[in-house]
C-alpha positions as CSV (number, residue, x, y, z in Angstrom):
1,X,0.4,-6.2,-20.4
2,X,-2.9,-6.8,-19.5
3,X,-3.6,-10.2,-20.9
4,X,-6.9,-10.5,-21.2
5,X,-10.9,-12.2,-21.4
6,X,-14.5,-14.7,-22.8
7,X,-18.1,-16.6,-23.1
8,X,-20.9,-15.2,-25.1
9,X,-23.1,-13.2,-22.7
10,X,-26.5,-14.6,-21.8
11,X,-29.0,-13.9,-24.6
12,X,-31.8,-13.2,-22.1
13,X,-31.1,-11.1,-18.9
14,X,-33.7,-10.3,-16.3
15,X,-35.4,-7.0,-17.1
16,X,-34.4,-5.7,-13.7
17,X,-30.7,-5.8,-14.6
18,X,-31.2,-3.5,-17.6
19,X,-31.5,-0.3,-15.7
20,X,-30.9,-0.1,-12.0
21,X,-31.8,2.8,-9.7
22,X,-28.8,4.6,-8.2
23,X,-27.4,2.5,-5.3
24,X,-27.6,5.6,-3.0
25,X,-31.4,5.3,-3.2
26,X,-31.3,1.7,-1.9
27,X,-32.0,1.0,1.7
28,X,-29.0,0.6,3.9
29,X,-26.4,2.1,1.6
30,X,-26.6,5.8,2.6
31,X,-23.7,5.6,5.1
32,X,-21.4,4.4,2.4
33,X,-22.2,7.4,0.2
34,X,-21.8,9.8,3.2
35,X,-18.2,8.8,3.8
36,X,-15.7,11.6,4.1
37,X,-12.5,10.6,2.4
38,X,-9.3,11.0,4.4
39,X,-6.9,12.2,1.7
40,X,-3.2,11.4,2.3
41,X,0.0,11.0,0.3
42,X,-0.1,8.2,-2.3
43,X,3.5,7.3,-1.6
44,X,3.8,6.6,-5.4
45,X,6.6,7.9,-7.5
46,X,4.3,8.6,-10.5
47,X,1.5,10.2,-8.6
48,X,3.2,12.2,-5.9
49,X,5.0,14.7,-8.2
50,X,1.6,15.6,-9.7
51,X,0.2,16.6,-6.3
52,X,-2.0,13.5,-6.1
53,X,-3.5,12.2,-2.9
54,X,-5.1,8.9,-2.1
55,X,-7.9,7.7,0.1
56,X,-9.5,4.5,1.3
57,X,-13.2,4.0,0.5
58,X,-15.3,1.4,2.4
59,X,-17.8,-0.6,0.2
60,X,-20.0,-3.5,1.0
61,X,-18.8,-6.9,0.0
62,X,-22.4,-7.8,-1.1
63,X,-24.6,-4.9,-2.1
64,X,-27.6,-7.0,-1.2
65,X,-26.4,-7.3,2.3
66,X,-25.0,-3.8,3.1
67,X,-24.8,-4.4,6.8
68,X,-22.5,-7.3,6.3
69,X,-18.8,-7.6,5.5
70,X,-17.1,-4.7,3.8
71,X,-14.1,-4.2,1.5
72,X,-11.6,-1.4,1.0
73,X,-11.3,0.3,-2.4
74,X,-8.4,2.7,-2.8
75,X,-8.7,5.8,-5.0
76,X,-6.3,8.5,-6.1
77,X,-7.0,12.1,-7.1
78,X,-4.9,14.4,-9.3
79,X,-6.6,17.8,-8.8
80,X,-7.8,19.9,-11.6
81,X,-5.1,22.2,-12.8
82,X,-7.3,25.3,-12.5
83,X,-9.9,25.2,-9.7
84,X,-11.7,28.2,-11.2
85,X,-12.4,26.1,-14.3
86,X,-13.2,22.8,-12.6
87,X,-16.3,21.1,-13.8
88,X,-16.1,17.6,-12.3
89,X,-14.2,14.4,-12.1
90,X,-13.0,11.7,-14.6
91,X,-12.9,8.2,-13.1
92,X,-10.9,5.6,-14.9
93,X,-10.0,1.9,-15.4
94,X,-6.9,0.6,-17.2
95,X,-8.2,-2.8,-18.3
96,X,-7.2,-6.3,-17.5
97,X,-9.5,-7.1,-16.0
98,X,-7.6,-7.0,-12.8
99,X,-5.3,-4.1,-13.7
100,X,-4.3,-1.8,-10.9
101,X,-5.5,1.7,-11.7
102,X,-4.3,4.1,-9.0
103,X,-1.8,5.7,-11.5
104,X,-3.9,5.0,-14.6
105,X,-4.5,8.7,-15.3
106,X,-0.9,9.7,-15.2
107,X,-0.2,8.7,-18.8
108,X,-3.7,9.7,-19.9
109,X,-3.2,13.1,-18.4
110,X,-0.1,13.6,-20.7
111,X,-2.4,13.2,-23.7
112,X,-4.9,15.8,-22.4
113,X,-4.7,19.4,-23.4
114,X,-4.1,22.1,-20.7
115,X,-7.8,23.1,-21.1
116,X,-8.9,19.5,-20.2
117,X,-6.5,19.2,-17.3
118,X,-7.9,22.4,-15.9
119,X,-11.4,21.2,-15.8
120,X,-11.3,17.8,-14.1
121,X,-10.0,16.0,-11.0
122,X,-8.5,12.8,-12.4
123,X,-9.5,9.8,-10.3
124,X,-7.6,6.5,-10.4
125,X,-8.9,3.4,-8.6
126,X,-7.7,0.0,-7.7
127,X,-10.9,-2.0,-8.2
128,X,-12.1,-4.5,-5.6
129,X,-9.8,-7.5,-5.5
130,X,-6.8,-5.6,-7.1
131,X,-3.7,-3.8,-5.9
132,X,-4.0,-1.7,-2.8
133,X,-7.7,-2.4,-2.5
134,X,-8.7,-5.6,-0.7
135,X,-6.8,-8.0,-2.9
136,X,-7.5,-11.4,-4.4
137,X,-4.4,-13.5,-3.9
138,X,-4.8,-17.2,-4.7
139,X,-1.1,-18.0,-4.2
140,X,-0.6,-19.2,-7.8
141,X,2.9,-20.5,-8.6
142,X,2.5,-19.1,-12.1
143,X,1.1,-15.7,-13.1
144,X,-1.3,-16.1,-16.0
145,X,-4.7,-17.8,-16.1
146,X,-4.5,-17.8,-19.9
147,X,-2.1,-20.0,-21.8
148,X,-1.8,-22.0,-25.0
149,X,-3.1,-25.5,-25.1
150,X,0.1,-26.6,-26.8
151,X,0.6,-28.7,-29.9
152,X,-1.1,-32.0,-29.1
153,X,-3.6,-33.8,-26.9
154,X,-1.0,-34.6,-24.3
155,X,-0.1,-30.9,-23.9
156,X,-3.8,-30.0,-23.7
157,X,-4.3,-32.6,-20.9
158,X,-1.5,-30.8,-19.0
159,X,-3.3,-27.5,-19.6
160,X,-6.6,-28.9,-18.3
161,X,-4.9,-30.1,-15.1
162,X,-3.0,-26.8,-14.6
163,X,-6.1,-24.7,-15.0
164,X,-8.1,-26.9,-12.7
165,X,-5.3,-26.6,-10.1
166,X,-5.4,-22.7,-10.3
167,X,-9.1,-22.7,-9.8
168,X,-8.8,-25.0,-6.8
169,X,-6.2,-22.8,-5.2
170,X,-8.5,-19.8,-5.5
171,X,-11.5,-21.8,-4.0
172,X,-9.4,-23.1,-1.1
173,X,-7.5,-19.9,-0.4
174,X,-10.0,-17.2,-1.0
175,X,-13.4,-18.9,-0.7
176,X,-16.9,-17.4,-1.1
177,X,-15.9,-13.7,-1.2
178,X,-14.4,-14.2,-4.7
179,X,-17.9,-14.5,-6.1
180,X,-18.4,-10.8,-5.2
181,X,-15.4,-9.6,-7.2
182,X,-17.3,-8.7,-10.3
183,X,-17.8,-5.9,-12.8
184,X,-21.3,-5.1,-11.6
185,X,-20.0,-4.7,-8.1
186,X,-17.1,-2.5,-9.3
187,X,-19.6,-0.3,-11.1
188,X,-21.5,0.0,-7.8
189,X,-18.2,0.9,-6.1
190,X,-17.7,3.6,-8.7
191,X,-21.0,5.1,-7.8
192,X,-20.1,5.1,-4.1
193,X,-16.9,7.0,-5.1
194,X,-19.1,9.4,-7.1
195,X,-21.2,10.0,-4.0
196,X,-18.4,10.6,-1.6
197,X,-16.7,13.0,-4.0
198,X,-19.9,15.0,-4.0
199,X,-20.6,14.7,-7.7
200,X,-24.0,14.3,-9.4
201,X,-22.4,12.7,-12.4
202,X,-19.0,11.3,-13.4
203,X,-17.0,11.4,-16.6
204,X,-14.9,8.4,-17.4
205,X,-11.9,7.1,-19.3
206,X,-11.6,3.3,-19.7
207,X,-9.4,1.2,-22.0
208,X,-9.7,-2.5,-22.9
209,X,-11.8,-4.2,-20.2
210,X,-12.3,-0.7,-18.8
211,X,-14.6,-0.1,-21.7
212,X,-16.9,-2.9,-20.6
213,X,-16.8,-1.6,-17.0
214,X,-17.7,1.8,-18.3
215,X,-20.6,0.5,-20.4
216,X,-21.9,-1.5,-17.5
217,X,-21.9,1.7,-15.4
218,X,-23.9,3.6,-18.0
219,X,-26.4,0.7,-18.0
220,X,-26.8,0.5,-14.3
221,X,-26.5,4.3,-13.6
222,X,-27.4,6.1,-16.8
223,X,-28.4,9.3,-15.1
224,X,-25.0,9.5,-13.4
225,X,-22.9,9.3,-16.6
226,X,-21.5,12.4,-18.1
227,X,-18.7,12.3,-20.7
228,X,-17.5,8.7,-21.2
229,X,-14.6,7.7,-23.4
230,X,-14.1,4.0,-24.2
231,X,-10.7,3.3,-25.8
232,X,-10.2,-0.1,-27.4
233,X,-13.6,-1.6,-26.8
234,X,-14.8,-5.0,-25.8
235,X,-17.8,-6.6,-27.6
236,X,-20.3,-6.5,-24.7
237,X,-22.0,-9.7,-25.9
238,X,-18.7,-11.7,-26.1
239,X,-17.1,-10.4,-22.9
240,X,-15.9,-13.1,-20.6
241,X,-13.6,-16.2,-20.6
242,X,-14.6,-17.6,-24.0
243,X,-15.9,-15.4,-26.8
244,X,-13.6,-12.4,-26.2
245,X,-10.6,-14.7,-26.0
246,X,-11.6,-16.6,-29.2
247,X,-11.8,-13.3,-31.0
248,X,-8.1,-12.7,-30.3
249,X,-7.0,-15.7,-32.3
250,X,-7.5,-14.3,-35.9
251,X,-6.5,-10.8,-34.8
252,X,-3.1,-12.0,-33.4
253,X,-2.5,-14.2,-36.5
254,X,-3.0,-11.1,-38.6
255,X,-0.7,-9.0,-36.4
256,X,1.9,-11.8,-36.5
257,X,1.9,-11.6,-40.3
258,X,2.6,-7.9,-40.2
259,X,5.5,-8.5,-37.8
260,X,6.8,-11.4,-39.9
261,X,6.9,-9.1,-43.0
262,X,8.9,-6.6,-40.9
263,X,11.3,-9.3,-39.7
264,X,11.7,-10.9,-43.1
265,X,13.1,-7.6,-44.5
266,X,15.6,-7.8,-41.7
267,X,16.6,-11.4,-42.2
268,X,20.3,-10.5,-42.2
269,X,20.0,-9.3,-38.6
270,X,17.5,-11.8,-37.1
271,X,17.8,-14.9,-39.4
272,X,14.2,-15.9,-39.1
273,X,13.6,-16.3,-42.8
274,X,13.4,-14.1,-45.9
275,X,9.6,-13.9,-46.3
276,X,6.4,-14.2,-44.2
277,X,6.0,-17.9,-44.8
278,X,9.6,-18.7,-43.8
279,X,9.3,-16.6,-40.6
280,X,6.1,-18.3,-39.6
281,X,7.6,-21.7,-40.3
282,X,10.6,-20.9,-38.0
283,X,8.3,-19.9,-35.2
284,X,6.0,-22.9,-35.5
285,X,8.9,-25.2,-35.6
286,X,10.2,-23.6,-32.4
287,X,6.9,-24.1,-30.7
288,X,7.0,-27.8,-31.6
289,X,10.6,-28.1,-30.3
290,X,9.5,-26.4,-27.0
291,X,6.9,-29.1,-26.6
292,X,9.5,-31.8,-27.0
293,X,12.1,-30.1,-24.8
294,X,11.3,-26.9,-22.9
295,X,13.7,-24.1,-23.7
296,X,16.0,-23.0,-20.9
297,X,16.8,-19.3,-20.5
298,X,18.5,-18.5,-17.2
299,X,16.1,-19.6,-14.4
300,X,13.1,-20.0,-16.8
301,X,11.8,-22.9,-18.9
302,X,9.6,-22.0,-21.9
303,X,7.4,-24.7,-23.3
304,X,4.6,-24.8,-26.0
305,X,2.1,-23.4,-23.4
306,X,4.1,-20.2,-22.8
307,X,6.0,-19.5,-26.0
308,X,3.0,-18.3,-28.0
309,X,2.1,-16.0,-25.1
310,X,5.5,-14.3,-25.2
311,X,4.7,-13.3,-28.8
312,X,1.1,-12.3,-27.8
313,X,2.5,-9.9,-25.2
314,X,4.5,-7.9,-27.8
315,X,2.2,-7.9,-30.8
316,X,-0.3,-5.3,-29.4
317,X,2.1,-2.4,-30.3
318,X,4.0,-2.0,-33.6
319,X,6.7,0.0,-31.9
320,X,7.7,-3.2,-30.1
321,X,8.5,-5.1,-33.2
322,X,12.3,-4.9,-32.6
323,X,11.8,-6.1,-29.0
324,X,9.7,-9.1,-30.2
325,X,12.4,-10.0,-32.7
326,X,15.1,-9.8,-30.0
327,X,13.2,-12.0,-27.7
328,X,12.5,-14.6,-30.4
329,X,16.2,-14.6,-31.3
330,X,17.1,-15.3,-27.7
331,X,14.6,-18.2,-27.6
332,X,16.0,-19.7,-30.8
333,X,19.5,-19.4,-29.6
334,X,18.6,-21.1,-26.3
335,X,16.8,-23.9,-28.1
336,X,20.0,-24.5,-30.1
337,X,21.9,-25.1,-26.9
338,X,23.5,-21.6,-26.5
339,X,23.5,-20.5,-22.8
340,X,21.2,-17.5,-22.8
341,X,20.4,-15.0,-20.0
342,X,17.2,-13.4,-21.0
343,X,17.1,-9.6,-21.6
344,X,15.5,-7.5,-18.9
345,X,12.3,-7.2,-21.0
346,X,12.0,-10.9,-21.7
347,X,12.9,-11.8,-18.1
348,X,10.0,-9.5,-16.9
349,X,7.6,-11.2,-19.2
350,X,8.7,-14.7,-18.2
351,X,8.7,-13.9,-14.5
352,X,5.1,-12.6,-14.7
353,X,4.0,-15.5,-16.7
354,X,5.9,-18.5,-15.2
355,X,6.6,-17.5,-11.6
356,X,3.9,-15.0,-10.7
357,X,6.4,-12.2,-10.1
358,X,5.6,-9.6,-8.9
359,X,2.0,-10.7,-8.7
360,X,-0.2,-13.6,-10.0
361,X,-3.1,-13.0,-12.3
362,X,-5.8,-14.5,-10.1
363,X,-7.7,-11.2,-9.8
364,X,-8.2,-11.2,-13.6
365,X,-9.7,-14.7,-13.5
366,X,-11.8,-13.8,-10.4
367,X,-13.5,-11.0,-12.3
368,X,-14.0,-12.8,-15.6
369,X,-15.2,-16.0,-14.0
370,X,-17.4,-14.1,-11.6
371,X,-19.0,-12.2,-14.4
372,X,-19.7,-14.9,-17.0
373,X,-20.0,-18.6,-16.7
374,X,-17.9,-20.8,-18.9
375,X,-18.5,-24.3,-20.5
376,X,-17.4,-27.1,-18.1
377,X,-16.6,-29.9,-20.6
378,X,-12.9,-30.1,-21.6
379,X,-13.8,-31.9,-24.8
380,X,-15.7,-28.8,-25.9
381,X,-12.5,-26.7,-25.8
382,X,-10.5,-29.5,-27.5
383,X,-12.8,-29.6,-30.5
384,X,-12.5,-25.8,-30.9
385,X,-8.7,-26.0,-30.5
386,X,-8.4,-28.6,-33.2
387,X,-10.9,-26.8,-35.5
388,X,-8.8,-23.6,-35.2
389,X,-5.4,-25.0,-36.0
390,X,-5.6,-24.7,-39.8
391,X,-6.5,-21.0,-39.9
392,X,-4.8,-20.0,-36.6
393,X,-1.7,-22.3,-36.3
394,X,0.1,-20.1,-33.8
395,X,-2.7,-18.6,-31.6
396,X,-5.7,-20.9,-32.1
397,X,-4.6,-23.2,-29.3
398,X,-4.4,-20.1,-27.0
399,X,-7.6,-18.4,-28.1
400,X,-9.7,-21.6,-27.7
401,X,-8.1,-23.1,-24.7
402,X,-9.7,-24.0,-21.4
403,X,-9.4,-21.5,-18.5
404,X,-9.8,-21.7,-14.8
405,X,-13.3,-20.4,-15.3
406,X,-14.3,-23.9,-16.4
407,X,-13.7,-25.0,-12.8
408,X,-15.1,-21.9,-11.0
409,X,-18.2,-21.5,-8.9
410,X,-21.1,-20.0,-11.0
411,X,-21.6,-16.3,-11.1
412,X,-24.0,-14.8,-8.5
413,X,-25.6,-12.4,-11.1
414,X,-26.4,-12.6,-14.8
415,X,-24.2,-10.6,-17.1
416,X,-25.3,-7.0,-17.8
417,X,-27.1,-6.6,-21.1
418,X,-25.7,-3.5,-22.7
419,X,-28.1,-1.3,-24.7
420,X,-28.7,2.4,-24.0
421,X,-28.5,5.8,-25.5
422,X,-26.0,7.4,-23.0
423,X,-23.6,9.5,-25.1
424,X,-20.1,8.2,-25.3
425,X,-17.0,8.3,-27.5
426,X,-15.5,5.0,-28.7
427,X,-11.9,5.0,-29.9
428,X,-10.5,2.0,-31.8
429,X,-7.6,0.8,-34.0
430,X,-8.6,-1.6,-36.7
431,X,-5.7,-3.9,-36.0
432,X,-6.2,-4.2,-32.2
433,X,-5.0,-7.7,-31.1
434,X,-6.7,-7.7,-27.6
435,X,-10.1,-6.1,-28.1
436,X,-10.9,-6.5,-31.8
437,X,-12.3,-4.0,-34.2
438,X,-15.4,-6.1,-34.6
439,X,-15.9,-5.9,-30.9
440,X,-15.8,-2.1,-30.9
441,X,-18.4,-2.0,-33.7
442,X,-20.6,-4.2,-31.5
443,X,-20.2,-1.8,-28.6
444,X,-21.0,1.1,-30.9
445,X,-24.2,-0.6,-31.9
446,X,-25.1,-1.3,-28.3
447,X,-24.5,2.2,-27.2
448,X,-26.8,4.0,-29.6
449,X,-25.8,7.5,-28.4
450,X,-22.1,6.8,-29.1
451,X,-19.8,8.1,-31.9
452,X,-16.8,6.0,-33.0
453,X,-13.3,7.2,-34.0
454,X,-11.4,4.6,-36.0
455,X,-7.6,4.6,-36.2
456,X,-7.1,2.9,-39.6
457,X,-4.5,0.1,-40.3
458,X,-2.7,0.2,-37.0
459,X,-2.2,-3.0,-34.9
460,X,-2.5,-1.1,-31.6
461,X,-4.3,-1.8,-28.4
462,X,-5.1,1.3,-26.3
463,X,-4.5,4.6,-28.0
464,X,-5.1,7.7,-26.0
465,X,-2.1,8.3,-23.7
466,X,-0.2,5.3,-25.3
467,X,0.0,5.8,-29.0
468,X,0.1,9.5,-30.2
469,X,-2.3,10.3,-33.0
470,X,-3.3,13.9,-33.6
471,X,-6.7,13.1,-35.0
472,X,-7.7,10.7,-32.2
473,X,-6.3,12.9,-29.5
474,X,-8.2,15.9,-30.9
475,X,-11.5,14.1,-30.8
476,X,-11.0,12.9,-27.2
477,X,-9.9,16.3,-25.9
478,X,-12.7,18.1,-27.7
479,X,-15.2,15.8,-26.1
480,X,-13.8,16.1,-22.6
481,X,-13.5,19.9,-23.0
482,X,-16.8,20.8,-24.6
483,X,-18.9,17.6,-24.4
484,X,-19.1,17.7,-28.2
485,X,-19.1,14.4,-30.0
486,X,-18.1,14.2,-33.7
487,X,-21.1,14.9,-36.0
488,X,-20.6,11.5,-37.5
489,X,-18.2,8.6,-37.0
490,X,-14.7,9.5,-37.9
491,X,-11.7,7.7,-39.5
492,X,-8.2,8.8,-38.6
493,X,-4.9,7.8,-40.4
494,X,-1.7,6.9,-38.7
495,X,0.6,9.9,-38.2
496,X,3.7,9.7,-40.4
497,X,6.5,7.9,-38.6
498,X,4.4,6.9,-35.6
499,X,4.8,3.1,-36.1
500,X,7.6,1.0,-37.5
501,X,7.1,-0.2,-41.0
């Protein structure tokens, strides 16, 4: 999962941030663009069988001080299947923010036609602060910087203290360089990668947060953008640690209702209740009980901060409905006093969330907090949490909760104001729980040269390469192959049998 995102972007941004000259034209950066990549084995079980190679790229920590400290950004390259037909490169980002992206194009490649694979080198990248690149590692004892505020004021006070402690660990352990782990700097890094690959322009595939990164690149380097596909788009004006997260509340309540309907039909198997209201009541009661006494599953304890997040992780894909039901059944049994060892899937979710295994989520917070400032007053969040409970009883306390960004150093740059006519293709499911349909419509309005492909009535986050749909896949492949956008916005229907009903 790439749990994800927040505050309304600044209404007024300095005019100089709207369109920036290519970094290669800026004094002192030429030697970064003239690097010769030393390609080597990726030593990765997903990349190596495809003939991929990896390389280290050196980039400045601070683009305003190019003779100062540097970072390493690691990229991968799956070569074009037919060198005779090669027309360029497709860079990529898998979302997060903070998601490692070296192997991001492996699954995307599976959704591409042979004609598209023949035309492009597919470039993966661990962004600055992430994975094999110079990493952010704040040493958190738990994995996520996002959690539910819980059921009452006492739980919220716990959350405030926990989030403040996470921010303090980052400040103490990583220091000033964290302020340069930003989307604008990653976009600049992407342009350095473009330069060292010898390309005048890049094509791009980004999903989730990767859509925002792609849009920022088109804003900063419009003349360097070729064919851009943005799958499951962020609202560029609500990106950050508040607005984007708030938008997830209603979307996840709606997705939970769909899952509850599915579970109610199977009450004989799962015993959650015979209709939507009964299933919802069962879950809300369990959250209250987890507040009173954390639920023990093996080595893990699940409380009212973490239980809603377990559901959040699974509700972004309708094919995971049985897994969500199995996990909830385990939690209910454990709460009733039955000794429960969590399933492999549930253990992985809990390990990532509660014990930062295999990694903590500090890179995600570093990027979001470094991009967009957040309100500092805990009472502001509490008012929003309380106001959301009636309409969002399960997820409002998560979507409106305080994050470590409330305790973070202010961003070093203003957010990027997105508004340009660079052509792009936006792909979006109406029921997306992470980056909502309204957010994609906002991105579409901001990118006036874009076309939008809507997957109707599917609660899915990230489509191309993850959720097969003949209509969506055809539009994306046609664009990558020919550069042809649909004549007008397009609505696609779910393929028969693709999702569980």
